[in-house]
Biopython code that builds the backbone (N, CA, C, O; Angstrom):
import numpy as np
from Bio.PDB.StructureBuilder import StructureBuilder

atoms = [
    (1, "MET", "N", (-18.078, -8.290, -0.480)),
    (1, "MET", "CA", (-16.922, -9.124, -0.197)),
    (1, "MET", "C", (-16.414, -8.746, 1.185)),
    (1, "MET", "O", (-16.035, -7.600, 1.424)),
    (2, "ALA", "N", (-16.408, -9.704, 2.082)),
    (2, "ALA", "CA", (-15.947, -9.430, 3.436)),
    (2, "ALA", "C", (-14.868, -10.426, 3.818)),
    (2, "ALA", "O", (-14.767, -11.501, 3.227)),
    (3, "GLY", "N", (-14.077, -10.073, 4.791)),
    (3, "GLY", "CA", (-13.039, -10.963, 5.274)),
    (3, "GLY", "C", (-11.702, -10.712, 4.609)),
    (3, "GLY", "O", (-11.542, -9.819, 3.778)),
    (4, "PHE", "N", (-10.746, -11.540, 5.012)),
    (4, "PHE", "CA", (-9.391, -11.422, 4.483)),
    (4, "PHE", "C", (-9.257, -12.158, 3.160)),
    (4, "PHE", "O", (-9.833, -13.227, 2.961)),
    (5, "VAL", "N", (-8.481, -11.559, 2.259)),
    (5, "VAL", "CA", (-8.235, -12.113, 0.936)),
    (5, "VAL", "C", (-6.728, -12.315, 0.772)),
    (5, "VAL", "O", (-5.942, -11.408, 1.047)),
    (6, "ARG", "N", (-6.331, -13.501, 0.326)),
    (6, "ARG", "CA", (-4.908, -13.745, 0.061)),
    (6, "ARG", "C", (-4.507, -12.925, -1.163)),
    (6, "ARG", "O", (-5.150, -13.005, -2.209)),
    (7, "VAL", "N", (-3.435, -12.133, -1.023)),
    (7, "VAL", "CA", (-3.019, -11.256, -2.117)),
    (7, "VAL", "C", (-1.645, -11.588, -2.684)),
    (7, "VAL", "O", (-1.341, -11.224, -3.820)),
    (8, "ALA", "N", (-0.807, -12.280, -1.902)),
    (8, "ALA", "CA", (0.546, -12.580, -2.374)),
    (8, "ALA", "C", (1.241, -13.504, -1.389)),
    (8, "ALA", "O", (0.774, -13.731, -0.273)),
    (9, "ALA", "N", (2.364, -14.023, -1.837)),
    (9, "ALA", "CA", (3.301, -14.707, -0.948)),
    (9, "ALA", "C", (4.347, -13.686, -0.517)),
    (9, "ALA", "O", (4.685, -12.778, -1.276)),
    (10, "LYS", "N", (4.857, -13.837, 0.699)),
    (10, "LYS", "CA", (5.900, -12.912, 1.167)),
    (10, "LYS", "C", (7.079, -12.884, 0.201)),
    (10, "LYS", "O", (7.690, -11.838, -0.020)),
    (11, "SER", "N", (7.388, -14.037, -0.368)),
    (11, "SER", "CA", (8.533, -14.136, -1.273)),
    (11, "SER", "C", (8.326, -13.370, -2.580)),
    (11, "SER", "O", (9.286, -13.142, -3.317)),
    (12, "GLU", "N", (7.088, -12.972, -2.875)),
    (12, "GLU", "CA", (6.800, -12.211, -4.098)),
    (12, "GLU", "C", (7.110, -10.720, -3.965)),
    (12, "GLU", "O", (7.249, -10.020, -4.968)),
    (13, "ILE", "N", (7.217, -10.237, -2.731)),
    (13, "ILE", "CA", (7.402, -8.802, -2.510)),
    (13, "ILE", "C", (8.684, -8.597, -1.709)),
    (13, "ILE", "O", (8.693, -8.729, -0.485)),
    (14, "GLY", "N", (9.746, -8.277, -2.406)),
    (14, "GLY", "CA", (11.049, -8.092, -1.770)),
    (14, "GLY", "C", (11.087, -6.854, -0.902)),
    (14, "GLY", "O", (10.125, -6.086, -0.878)),
    (15, "PRO", "N", (12.188, -6.646, -0.184)),
    (15, "PRO", "CA", (12.339, -5.469, 0.674)),
    (15, "PRO", "C", (12.159, -4.167, -0.101)),
    (15, "PRO", "O", (12.718, -3.991, -1.184)),
    (16, "ASP", "N", (11.377, -3.269, 0.466)),
    (16, "ASP", "CA", (11.098, -1.953, -0.120)),
    (16, "ASP", "C", (10.507, -2.062, -1.521)),
    (16, "ASP", "O", (10.799, -1.247, -2.397)),
    (17, "ARG", "N", (9.680, -3.070, -1.717)),
    (17, "ARG", "CA", (8.997, -3.291, -2.993)),
    (17, "ARG", "C", (7.491, -3.215, -2.792)),
    (17, "ARG", "O", (6.988, -3.299, -1.671)),
    (18, "ILE", "N", (6.783, -3.054, -3.912)),
    (18, "ILE", "CA", (5.334, -2.873, -3.904)),
    (18, "ILE", "C", (4.717, -3.807, -4.928)),
    (18, "ILE", "O", (5.252, -3.986, -6.022)),
    (19, "LYS", "N", (3.594, -4.399, -4.569)),
    (19, "LYS", "CA", (2.812, -5.193, -5.518)),
    (19, "LYS", "C", (1.411, -4.604, -5.578)),
    (19, "LYS", "O", (0.771, -4.402, -4.546)),
    (20, "ARG", "N", (0.937, -4.330, -6.781)),
    (20, "ARG", "CA", (-0.424, -3.820, -6.976)),
    (20, "ARG", "C", (-1.371, -5.001, -7.091)),
    (20, "ARG", "O", (-1.128, -5.932, -7.859)),
    (21, "VAL", "N", (-2.462, -4.957, -6.313)),
    (21, "VAL", "CA", (-3.512, -5.967, -6.386)),
    (21, "VAL", "C", (-4.852, -5.247, -6.471)),
    (21, "VAL", "O", (-4.949, -4.059, -6.163)),
    (22, "VAL", "N", (-5.865, -5.961, -6.883)),
    (22, "VAL", "CA", (-7.209, -5.403, -6.913)),
    (22, "VAL", "C", (-8.111, -6.347, -6.139)),
    (22, "VAL", "O", (-8.174, -7.542, -6.430)),
    (23, "ILE", "N", (-8.812, -5.800, -5.145)),
    (23, "ILE", "CA", (-9.787, -6.565, -4.383)),
    (23, "ILE", "C", (-11.143, -5.948, -4.668)),
    (23, "ILE", "O", (-11.389, -4.789, -4.336)),
    (24, "GLY", "N", (-12.018, -6.723, -5.281)),
    (24, "GLY", "CA", (-13.286, -6.164, -5.758)),
    (24, "GLY", "C", (-12.958, -5.164, -6.847)),
    (24, "GLY", "O", (-12.375, -5.527, -7.869)),
    (25, "ASP", "N", (-13.323, -3.913, -6.641)),
    (25, "ASP", "CA", (-12.988, -2.839, -7.584)),
    (25, "ASP", "C", (-11.909, -1.916, -7.039)),
    (25, "ASP", "O", (-11.630, -0.872, -7.629)),
    (26, "THR", "N", (-11.297, -2.295, -5.911)),
    (26, "THR", "CA", (-10.373, -1.400, -5.226)),
    (26, "THR", "C", (-8.918, -1.762, -5.495)),
    (26, "THR", "O", (-8.473, -2.839, -5.097)),
    (27, "PRO", "N", (-8.159, -0.878, -6.167)),
    (27, "PRO", "CA", (-6.729, -1.124, -6.334)),
    (27, "PRO", "C", (-5.983, -0.834, -5.032)),
    (27, "PRO", "O", (-6.187, 0.200, -4.396)),
    (28, "ILE", "N", (-5.121, -1.767, -4.654)),
    (28, "ILE", "CA", (-4.397, -1.688, -3.387)),
    (28, "ILE", "C", (-2.919, -1.931, -3.644)),
    (28, "ILE", "O", (-2.553, -2.806, -4.429)),
    (29, "ALA", "N", (-2.075, -1.157, -2.983)),
    (29, "ALA", "CA", (-0.629, -1.358, -3.024)),
    (29, "ALA", "C", (-0.238, -2.142, -1.776)),
    (29, "ALA", "O", (-0.439, -1.675, -0.655)),
    (30, "VAL", "N", (0.319, -3.329, -1.972)),
    (30, "VAL", "CA", (0.822, -4.139, -0.859)),
    (30, "VAL", "C", (2.331, -3.900, -0.809)),
    (30, "VAL", "O", (3.037, -4.099, -1.797)),
    (31, "VAL", "N", (2.805, -3.474, 0.348)),
    (31, "VAL", "CA", (4.170, -2.955, 0.472)),
    (31, "VAL", "C", (4.959, -3.729, 1.522)),
    (31, "VAL", "O", (4.448, -4.042, 2.597)),
    (32, "ASN", "N", (6.213, -4.031, 1.192)),
    (32, "ASN", "CA", (7.161, -4.589, 2.147)),
    (32, "ASN", "C", (8.115, -3.466, 2.517)),
    (32, "ASN", "O", (8.942, -3.050, 1.706)),
    (33, "SER", "N", (7.996, -2.982, 3.733)),
    (33, "SER", "CA", (8.911, -1.941, 4.225)),
    (33, "SER", "C", (9.684, -2.513, 5.402)),
    (33, "SER", "O", (9.151, -2.664, 6.501)),
    (34, "GLU", "N", (10.946, -2.826, 5.152)),
    (34, "GLU", "CA", (11.832, -3.365, 6.188)),
    (34, "GLU", "C", (11.268, -4.629, 6.828)),
    (34, "GLU", "O", (11.380, -4.825, 8.038)),
    (35, "GLY", "N", (10.656, -5.490, 6.000)),
    (35, "GLY", "CA", (10.128, -6.756, 6.485)),
    (35, "GLY", "C", (8.726, -6.690, 7.054)),
    (35, "GLY", "O", (8.153, -7.726, 7.392)),
    (36, "GLN", "N", (8.163, -5.509, 7.168)),
    (36, "GLN", "CA", (6.788, -5.325, 7.638)),
    (36, "GLN", "C", (5.907, -5.103, 6.417)),
    (36, "GLN", "O", (6.259, -4.335, 5.523)),
    (37, "PHE", "N", (4.757, -5.778, 6.382)),
    (37, "PHE", "CA", (3.861, -5.646, 5.235)),
    (37, "PHE", "C", (2.703, -4.708, 5.549)),
    (37, "PHE", "O", (2.127, -4.738, 6.637)),
    (38, "TYR", "N", (2.380, -3.875, 4.567)),
    (38, "TYR", "CA", (1.311, -2.886, 4.670)),
    (38, "TYR", "C", (0.447, -2.971, 3.423)),
    (38, "TYR", "O", (0.888, -3.450, 2.378)),
    (39, "ALA", "N", (-0.786, -2.502, 3.543)),
    (39, "ALA", "CA", (-1.673, -2.387, 2.388)),
    (39, "ALA", "C", (-2.328, -1.016, 2.444)),
    (39, "ALA", "O", (-2.932, -0.640, 3.448)),
    (40, "VAL", "N", (-2.199, -0.275, 1.343)),
    (40, "VAL", "CA", (-2.749, 1.080, 1.258)),
    (40, "VAL", "C", (-3.433, 1.258, -0.088)),
    (40, "VAL", "O", (-3.180, 0.507, -1.030)),
    (41, "GLN", "N", (-4.299, 2.255, -0.170)),
    (41, "GLN", "CA", (-4.921, 2.519, -1.468)),
    (41, "GLN", "C", (-3.827, 2.815, -2.472)),
    (41, "GLN", "O", (-2.825, 3.453, -2.148)),
    (42, "ASP", "N", (-4.028, 2.345, -3.699)),
    (42, "ASP", "CA", (-2.988, 2.473, -4.715)),
    (42, "ASP", "C", (-3.054, 3.805, -5.453)),
    (42, "ASP", "O", (-2.211, 4.070, -6.310)),
    (43, "THR", "N", (-4.018, 4.632, -5.147)),
    (43, "THR", "CA", (-4.198, 5.881, -5.893)),
    (43, "THR", "C", (-3.824, 7.078, -5.034)),
    (43, "THR", "O", (-4.372, 7.269, -3.949)),
    (44, "CYS", "N", (-2.889, 7.884, -5.524)),
    (44, "CYS", "CA", (-2.485, 9.103, -4.819)),
    (44, "CYS", "C", (-3.674, 10.060, -4.752)),
    (44, "CYS", "O", (-4.427, 10.198, -5.716)),
    (45, "THR", "N", (-3.832, 10.712, -3.613)),
    (45, "THR", "CA", (-4.954, 11.638, -3.434)),
    (45, "THR", "C", (-4.703, 12.993, -4.099)),
    (45, "THR", "O", (-5.598, 13.837, -4.132)),
    (46, "HIS", "N", (-3.505, 13.209, -4.625)),
    (46, "HIS", "CA", (-3.203, 14.482, -5.274)),
    (46, "HIS", "C", (-3.585, 14.480, -6.744)),
    (46, "HIS", "O", (-4.360, 15.330, -7.181)),
    (47, "GLU", "N", (-3.050, 13.534, -7.519)),
    (47, "GLU", "CA", (-3.308, 13.528, -8.961)),
    (47, "GLU", "C", (-3.739, 12.160, -9.488)),
    (47, "GLU", "O", (-3.628, 11.888, -10.683)),
    (48, "GLU", "N", (-4.230, 11.304, -8.596)),
    (48, "GLU", "CA", (-4.764, 9.990, -8.977)),
    (48, "GLU", "C", (-3.781, 9.137, -9.779)),
    (48, "GLU", "O", (-4.161, 8.504, -10.764)),
    (49, "THR", "N", (-2.536, 9.124, -9.358)),
    (49, "THR", "CA", (-1.489, 8.290, -9.952)),
    (49, "THR", "C", (-1.328, 7.033, -9.116)),
    (49, "THR", "O", (-1.570, 7.056, -7.909)),
    (50, "SER", "N", (-0.923, 5.937, -9.743)),
    (50, "SER", "CA", (-0.714, 4.672, -9.046)),
    (50, "SER", "C", (0.509, 4.762, -8.132)),
    (50, "SER", "O", (1.629, 4.980, -8.594)),
    (51, "LEU", "N", (0.279, 4.592, -6.837)),
    (51, "LEU", "CA", (1.377, 4.632, -5.877)),
    (51, "LEU", "C", (2.279, 3.405, -5.998)),
    (51, "LEU", "O", (3.433, 3.442, -5.570)),
    (52, "SER", "N", (1.771, 2.331, -6.571)),
    (52, "SER", "CA", (2.586, 1.121, -6.699)),
    (52, "SER", "C", (3.752, 1.316, -7.665)),
    (52, "SER", "O", (4.652, 0.480, -7.732)),
    (53, "GLU", "N", (3.735, 2.416, -8.412)),
    (53, "GLU", "CA", (4.847, 2.748, -9.302)),
    (53, "GLU", "C", (5.895, 3.609, -8.592)),
    (53, "GLU", "O", (6.914, 3.971, -9.179)),
    (54, "GLY", "N", (5.631, 3.932, -7.325)),
    (54, "GLY", "CA", (6.514, 4.826, -6.579)),
    (54, "GLY", "C", (7.607, 4.112, -5.813)),
    (54, "GLY", "O", (7.937, 2.959, -6.094)),
    (55, "GLU", "N", (8.160, 4.812, -4.846)),
    (55, "GLU", "CA", (9.277, 4.323, -4.035)),
    (55, "GLU", "C", (8.818, 4.105, -2.593)),
    (55, "GLU", "O", (7.847, 4.706, -2.134)),
    (56, "VAL", "N", (9.545, 3.226, -1.890)),
    (56, "VAL", "CA", (9.285, 2.937, -0.485)),
    (56, "VAL", "C", (10.557, 3.215, 0.307)),
    (56, "VAL", "O", (11.633, 2.738, -0.052)),
    (57, "PHE", "N", (10.433, 3.992, 1.390)),
    (57, "PHE", "CA", (11.572, 4.222, 2.276)),
    (57, "PHE", "C", (11.090, 4.823, 3.583)),
    (57, "PHE", "O", (10.099, 5.553, 3.619)),
    (58, "ASP", "N", (11.799, 4.510, 4.652)),
    (58, "ASP", "CA", (11.513, 5.076, 5.977)),
    (58, "ASP", "C", (10.048, 4.971, 6.376)),
    (58, "ASP", "O", (9.506, 5.905, 6.966)),
    (59, "GLY", "N", (9.393, 3.848, 6.065)),
    (59, "GLY", "CA", (8.001, 3.664, 6.456)),
    (59, "GLY", "C", (7.016, 4.496, 5.663)),
    (59, "GLY", "O", (5.881, 4.700, 6.095)),
    (60, "MET", "N", (7.448, 4.985, 4.487)),
    (60, "MET", "CA", (6.581, 5.814, 3.648)),
    (60, "MET", "C", (6.543, 5.271, 2.223)),
    (60, "MET", "O", (7.431, 4.536, 1.791)),
    (61, "ILE", "N", (5.492, 5.654, 1.510)),
    (61, "ILE", "CA", (5.402, 5.406, 0.084)),
    (61, "ILE", "C", (5.365, 6.769, -0.602)),
    (61, "ILE", "O", (4.672, 7.684, -0.157)),
    (62, "GLU", "N", (6.121, 6.888, -1.688)),
    (62, "GLU", "CA", (6.223, 8.164, -2.390)),
    (62, "GLU", "C", (5.592, 8.047, -3.772)),
    (62, "GLU", "O", (5.878, 7.113, -4.521)),
    (63, "CYS", "N", (4.738, 8.999, -4.095)),
    (63, "CYS", "CA", (4.086, 9.044, -5.402)),
    (63, "CYS", "C", (5.128, 9.331, -6.490)),
    (63, "CYS", "O", (5.963, 10.221, -6.328)),
    (64, "PRO", "N", (5.081, 8.577, -7.600)),
    (64, "PRO", "CA", (6.071, 8.796, -8.651)),
    (64, "PRO", "C", (5.854, 10.072, -9.460)),
    (64, "PRO", "O", (6.767, 10.514, -10.158)),
    (65, "LEU", "N", (4.670, 10.672, -9.382)),
    (65, "LEU", "CA", (4.371, 11.832, -10.216)),
    (65, "LEU", "C", (4.918, 13.141, -9.645)),
    (65, "LEU", "O", (5.687, 13.835, -10.310)),
    (66, "HIS", "N", (4.522, 13.478, -8.415)),
    (66, "HIS", "CA", (4.944, 14.752, -7.829)),
    (66, "HIS", "C", (5.652, 14.613, -6.484)),
    (66, "HIS", "O", (5.982, 15.618, -5.854)),
    (67, "GLY", "N", (5.890, 13.376, -6.038)),
    (67, "GLY", "CA", (6.665, 13.172, -4.822)),
    (67, "GLY", "C", (5.916, 13.273, -3.514)),
    (67, "GLY", "O", (6.546, 13.340, -2.459)),
    (68, "ALA", "N", (4.578, 13.287, -3.541)),
    (68, "ALA", "CA", (3.832, 13.278, -2.281)),
    (68, "ALA", "C", (4.200, 12.000, -1.526)),
    (68, "ALA", "O", (4.383, 10.945, -2.132)),
    (69, "ARG", "N", (4.307, 12.101, -0.210)),
    (69, "ARG", "CA", (4.659, 10.942, 0.608)),
    (69, "ARG", "C", (3.565, 10.676, 1.624)),
    (69, "ARG", "O", (2.951, 11.595, 2.166)),
    (70, "PHE", "N", (3.339, 9.388, 1.868)),
    (70, "PHE", "CA", (2.306, 8.960, 2.798)),
    (70, "PHE", "C", (2.889, 7.943, 3.773)),
    (70, "PHE", "O", (3.708, 7.106, 3.393)),
    (71, "ASP", "N", (2.463, 8.020, 5.028)),
    (71, "ASP", "CA", (2.856, 7.068, 6.057)),
    (71, "ASP", "C", (2.162, 5.737, 5.779)),
    (71, "ASP", "O", (0.941, 5.694, 5.627)),
    (72, "LEU", "N", (2.931, 4.657, 5.713)),
    (72, "LEU", "CA", (2.356, 3.350, 5.397)),
    (72, "LEU", "C", (1.457, 2.817, 6.503)),
    (72, "LEU", "O", (0.500, 2.096, 6.222)),
    (73, "GLY", "N", (1.744, 3.152, 7.739)),
    (73, "GLY", "CA", (0.948, 2.642, 8.853)),
    (73, "GLY", "C", (-0.361, 3.367, 9.070)),
    (73, "GLY", "O", (-1.356, 2.762, 9.470)),
    (74, "THR", "N", (-0.363, 4.674, 8.805)),
    (74, "THR", "CA", (-1.551, 5.476, 9.110)),
    (74, "THR", "C", (-2.229, 6.067, 7.872)),
    (74, "THR", "O", (-3.400, 6.441, 7.925)),
    (75, "GLY", "N", (-1.500, 6.152, 6.762)),
    (75, "GLY", "CA", (-2.032, 6.800, 5.558)),
    (75, "GLY", "C", (-1.887, 8.313, 5.570)),
    (75, "GLY", "O", (-2.220, 8.972, 4.585)),
    (76, "ARG", "N", (-1.394, 8.875, 6.672)),
    (76, "ARG", "CA", (-1.256, 10.332, 6.772)),
    (76, "ARG", "C", (-0.277, 10.874, 5.751)),
    (76, "ARG", "O", (0.694, 10.212, 5.384)),
    (77, "VAL", "N", (-0.547, 12.087, 5.298)),
    (77, "VAL", "CA", (0.353, 12.783, 4.384)),
    (77, "VAL", "C", (1.612, 13.169, 5.144)),
    (77, "VAL", "O", (1.539, 13.752, 6.226)),
    (78, "ARG", "N", (2.768, 12.842, 4.573)),
    (78, "ARG", "CA", (4.038, 13.205, 5.185)),
    (78, "ARG", "C", (4.773, 14.264, 4.382)),
    (78, "ARG", "O", (5.729, 14.866, 4.869)),
    (79, "SER", "N", (4.317, 14.498, 3.121)),
    (79, "SER", "CA", (4.970, 15.491, 2.282)),
    (79, "SER", "C", (3.998, 15.957, 1.204)),
    (79, "SER", "O", (3.310, 15.149, 0.581)),
    (80, "LEU", "N", (3.951, 17.252, 0.996)),
    (80, "LEU", "CA", (3.122, 17.838, -0.054)),
    (80, "LEU", "C", (3.632, 17.394, -1.423)),
    (80, "LEU", "O", (4.783, 16.971, -1.530)),
    (81, "PRO", "N", (2.823, 17.477, -2.458)),
    (81, "PRO", "CA", (1.664, 18.333, -2.632)),
    (81, "PRO", "C", (0.327, 17.716, -2.188)),
    (81, "PRO", "O", (-0.679, 18.424, -2.161)),
    (82, "ALA", "N", (0.283, 16.436, -1.844)),
    (82, "ALA", "CA", (-0.980, 15.858, -1.372)),
    (82, "ALA", "C", (-1.354, 16.481, -0.029)),
    (82, "ALA", "O", (-0.481, 16.828, 0.766)),
    (83, "VAL", "N", (-2.657, 16.621, 0.217)),
    (83, "VAL", "CA", (-3.137, 17.125, 1.503)),
    (83, "VAL", "C", (-4.117, 16.159, 2.148)),
    (83, "VAL", "O", (-4.385, 16.259, 3.345)),
    (84, "LEU", "N", (-4.653, 15.229, 1.376)),
    (84, "LEU", "CA", (-5.598, 14.244, 1.895)),
    (84, "LEU", "C", (-4.890, 12.909, 2.114)),
    (84, "LEU", "O", (-4.071, 12.505, 1.290)),
    (85, "PRO", "N", (-5.195, 12.217, 3.216)),
    (85, "PRO", "CA", (-4.551, 10.931, 3.485)),
    (85, "PRO", "C", (-5.046, 9.843, 2.535)),
    (85, "PRO", "O", (-6.040, 10.018, 1.830)),
    (86, "ILE", "N", (-4.335, 8.718, 2.530)),
    (86, "ILE", "CA", (-4.770, 7.546, 1.780)),
    (86, "ILE", "C", (-5.367, 6.527, 2.744)),
    (86, "ILE", "O", (-5.080, 6.545, 3.941)),
    (87, "GLU", "N", (-6.189, 5.650, 2.216)),
    (87, "GLU", "CA", (-6.777, 4.572, 3.016)),
    (87, "GLU", "C", (-5.712, 3.527, 3.331)),
    (87, "GLU", "O", (-4.819, 3.272, 2.522)),
    (88, "THR", "N", (-5.815, 2.930, 4.506)),
    (88, "THR", "CA", (-4.978, 1.798, 4.867)),
    (88, "THR", "C", (-5.889, 0.605, 5.111)),
    (88, "THR", "O", (-7.059, 0.761, 5.460)),
    (89, "TYR", "N", (-5.338, -0.584, 4.923)),
    (89, "TYR", "CA", (-6.116, -1.812, 5.087)),
    (89, "TYR", "C", (-5.352, -2.761, 5.998)),
    (89, "TYR", "O", (-4.123, -2.821, 5.964)),
    (90, "GLU", "N", (-6.093, -3.499, 6.810)),
    (90, "GLU", "CA", (-5.485, -4.439, 7.741)),
    (90, "GLU", "C", (-4.811, -5.575, 6.976)),
    (90, "GLU", "O", (-5.352, -6.098, 6.002)),
    (91, "VAL", "N", (-3.623, -5.941, 7.438)),
    (91, "VAL", "CA", (-2.843, -7.016, 6.821)),
    (91, "VAL", "C", (-2.561, -8.074, 7.877)),
    (91, "VAL", "O", (-2.307, -7.758, 9.039)),
    (92, "LYS", "N", (-2.610, -9.335, 7.457)),
    (92, "LYS", "CA", (-2.122, -10.400, 8.326)),
    (92, "LYS", "C", (-1.273, -11.339, 7.479)),
    (92, "LYS", "O", (-1.533, -11.554, 6.296)),
    (93, "VAL", "N", (-0.250, -11.889, 8.126)),
    (93, "VAL", "CA", (0.667, -12.803, 7.456)),
    (93, "VAL", "C", (0.570, -14.144, 8.170)),
    (93, "VAL", "O", (0.695, -14.223, 9.392)),
    (94, "GLU", "N", (0.345, -15.194, 7.388)),
    (94, "GLU", "CA", (0.306, -16.549, 7.924)),
    (94, "GLU", "C", (1.263, -17.390, 7.099)),
    (94, "GLU", "O", (1.016, -17.652, 5.922)),
    (95, "GLY", "N", (2.355, -17.811, 7.718)),
    (95, "GLY", "CA", (3.373, -18.543, 6.975)),
    (95, "GLY", "C", (3.953, -17.637, 5.901)),
    (95, "GLY", "O", (4.473, -16.564, 6.207)),
    (96, "ASP", "N", (3.869, -18.065, 4.637)),
    (96, "ASP", "CA", (4.379, -17.257, 3.530)),
    (96, "ASP", "C", (3.268, -16.457, 2.854)),
    (96, "ASP", "O", (3.526, -15.757, 1.875)),
    (97, "ASP", "N", (2.043, -16.548, 3.356)),
    (97, "ASP", "CA", (0.901, -15.910, 2.713)),
    (97, "ASP", "C", (0.561, -14.561, 3.343)),
    (97, "ASP", "O", (0.562, -14.409, 4.565)),
    (98, "ILE", "N", (0.270, -13.583, 2.478)),
    (98, "ILE", "CA", (-0.141, -12.243, 2.912)),
    (98, "ILE", "C", (-1.627, -12.090, 2.603)),
    (98, "ILE", "O", (-2.074, -12.355, 1.487)),
    (99, "TYR", "N", (-2.378, -11.659, 3.606)),
    (99, "TYR", "CA", (-3.816, -11.437, 3.465)),
    (99, "TYR", "C", (-4.134, -9.974, 3.760)),
    (99, "TYR", "O", (-3.509, -9.350, 4.618)),
    (100, "VAL", "N", (-5.116, -9.438, 3.033)),
    (100, "VAL", "CA", (-5.584, -8.069, 3.263)),
    (100, "VAL", "C", (-7.075, -8.129, 3.538)),
    (100, "VAL", "O", (-7.811, -8.842, 2.856)),
    (101, "LEU", "N", (-7.524, -7.369, 4.549)),
    (101, "LEU", "CA", (-8.935, -7.287, 4.851)),
    (101, "LEU", "C", (-9.629, -6.538, 3.725)),
    (101, "LEU", "O", (-9.304, -5.383, 3.451)),
    (102, "ALA", "N", (-10.573, -7.185, 3.081)),
    (102, "ALA", "CA", (-11.251, -6.612, 1.922)),
    (102, "ALA", "C", (-11.987, -5.325, 2.306)),
    (102, "ALA", "O", (-12.631, -5.266, 3.353)),
    (103, "PRO", "N", (-11.890, -4.299, 1.461)),
    (103, "PRO", "CA", (-12.634, -3.060, 1.699)),
    (103, "PRO", "C", (-14.134, -3.328, 1.641)),
    (103, "PRO", "O", (-14.594, -4.216, 0.922)),
    (104, "GLU", "N", (-14.877, -2.552, 2.404)),
    (104, "GLU", "CA", (-16.343, -2.729, 2.403)),
    (104, "GLU", "C", (-16.975, -1.990, 1.253)),
    (104, "GLU", "O", (-18.195, -2.024, 1.093)),
]
sb = StructureBuilder()
sb.init_structure("model")
sb.init_model(0)
sb.init_chain("A")
sb.init_seg("    ")
for serial, (resi, resn, name, xyz) in enumerate(atoms, 1):
    if name == "N":
        sb.init_residue(resn, " ", resi, " ")
    sb.init_atom(name, np.array(xyz, "f"), 0.0, 1.0, " ", f" {name:<3s}", serial, name[0])
structure = sb.get_structure()
């Protein structure tokens, strides 16, 4: 599966909210942080918990299990206990539609 895949309408994901989607076999968290949309892997690298159940603030997503934080733009770890970054995926918005570049 290659190319961009429509995953949601902008109106479906309110400010500081997350929507979990699956592209192929890959779970992805689509995030609205202050009006900017991001797509990151939905699985925390620390204990394999769904990040879409967590919180969004200050350009980060926080794991609901142990509080690891990741930068939405880069996937870098911003707070322990995680030490490995998460994957990020390219996002484009056209009108009210949000698209994510499908993982290879």
